[in-house]
N, C-alpha and C positions, 0 to 999 in steps of 0.2 A: 504494500500499499504506500502511495506517495505521502511525503510529509510536507505540510504547508507551514512555513514559519512566518510569523507576523511580527514586524519590528515597528516601534514607535519610540518617541522620546520617554514614554512612561513605562513601557514593558516590552518584553519579547515573549512571544507565545508560539509553541509548536504543536501541531496536531496531525495525526495520521487519518487520512480520509480515502475513501474508495474513488477511483477515477470516475468523472462525471459529476462530482460534487462541485458546487459553485464555491468560489472563494468566500462569498458572504456566508454561506452555510457552514463552511470550514471555520471561519472567524467566530460564528456564534457557538459552534461546538467547543472551540477552544477558549471562549470568553475574551477574544481579542477585541479591542475597542475600535470597531469599524462602524461608522454611522450609516444610516440608511433611512432617511426621512420619508421616502415614499413606500417603505415596506419591502423593497427589493424587486420592483417591477419595472425598472428602467424609466422611472418617471422623474428622476432628479439626477444629480451627479455627486451626492454626498457619500457614496461608497467608493469614490475614486481612490485607487491605490497605485503605487508604482511597483512594478514587478522587477525585482533586482536579479532574480535567478529563475530559469525554467520558462521564460516567456514563450519559447518556441513550442513547448509541450502543451500549452494551453489551448482551449477552443478558439476557433477563428472569431475575429471581431466582426459583428454584423453591423449593418447600416444604422439601426436605431441606437446601438451603443455608441457608435462614432458620432452620430448627431448629438447625443446627450452629452458626450465628453466635450463637445465644442463649447458647452456652457460652463465647464468646470474651471477651476483655478490651477494655474501652474501645470497645465497638461504637457506631458512629455511623450517622446516616441514610445516609451514603455509604460504608458498609462493605461489602465483598464478600469472598467466598472466591475466591482467584485460581485455584483448580483448577476451579471451577465457572462461571467468568465468561468468556465468549467475546467477542473484540474484534469490533466492527462495522466500519463503514467510516470512522470518524473517528479522529483522533489522541486518545490517552488519556495522562493523567498520573496516576501512582499513587504514594502515599506508603507505604513499608514500615512496618508497625507494629512496635513494640518486641516484641510477642508473637512475630511472625514472624521478627524478626531474632534473638532469643534462640534460637529453635527452629532456625534456620539454623546458628548457631554450635555448638549442641549436635550437630547432624548433621554438622558439619565441624570437628572438632577441630584439624586442622592449621591451618586459616584462623584459628581462634580463637586458637591459640597464637602465631601470627605477629602478629596485631593486639594481643595482650596485650603481647608483647615490644616493640611500638612505642608502647605506652601508649594505644592507641586503643579498647581493649576492656578491661573493660566500659565502656559509655557513661557519661559524667559527667552527673549530673542537675543 
């Protein structure tokens, strides 16, 4: 089973998932802090991540994902929407973008308040 590793300034999480699992489902399984304001239906760009390793093994990017990514912040050639990207047969390393992390904190105020009380949120630039 391929391993998906999620990296952010707050944590690093690794989870084993079967091929065909979306990066968003993998993030939720591993409790990685990936936002998804639309619920994972390609209706926003808040699950935007950067794929640092294993990009070639992921599902092909469809037109609706490309159109949605055009609305994202700091889009790069290795950007993907985690709700639309399925894991292939290889290990993948993903960096959670600031856009996605902010959305996650907005969706999870209890976690945000805890991190604020610890001085870990908002992120220091």
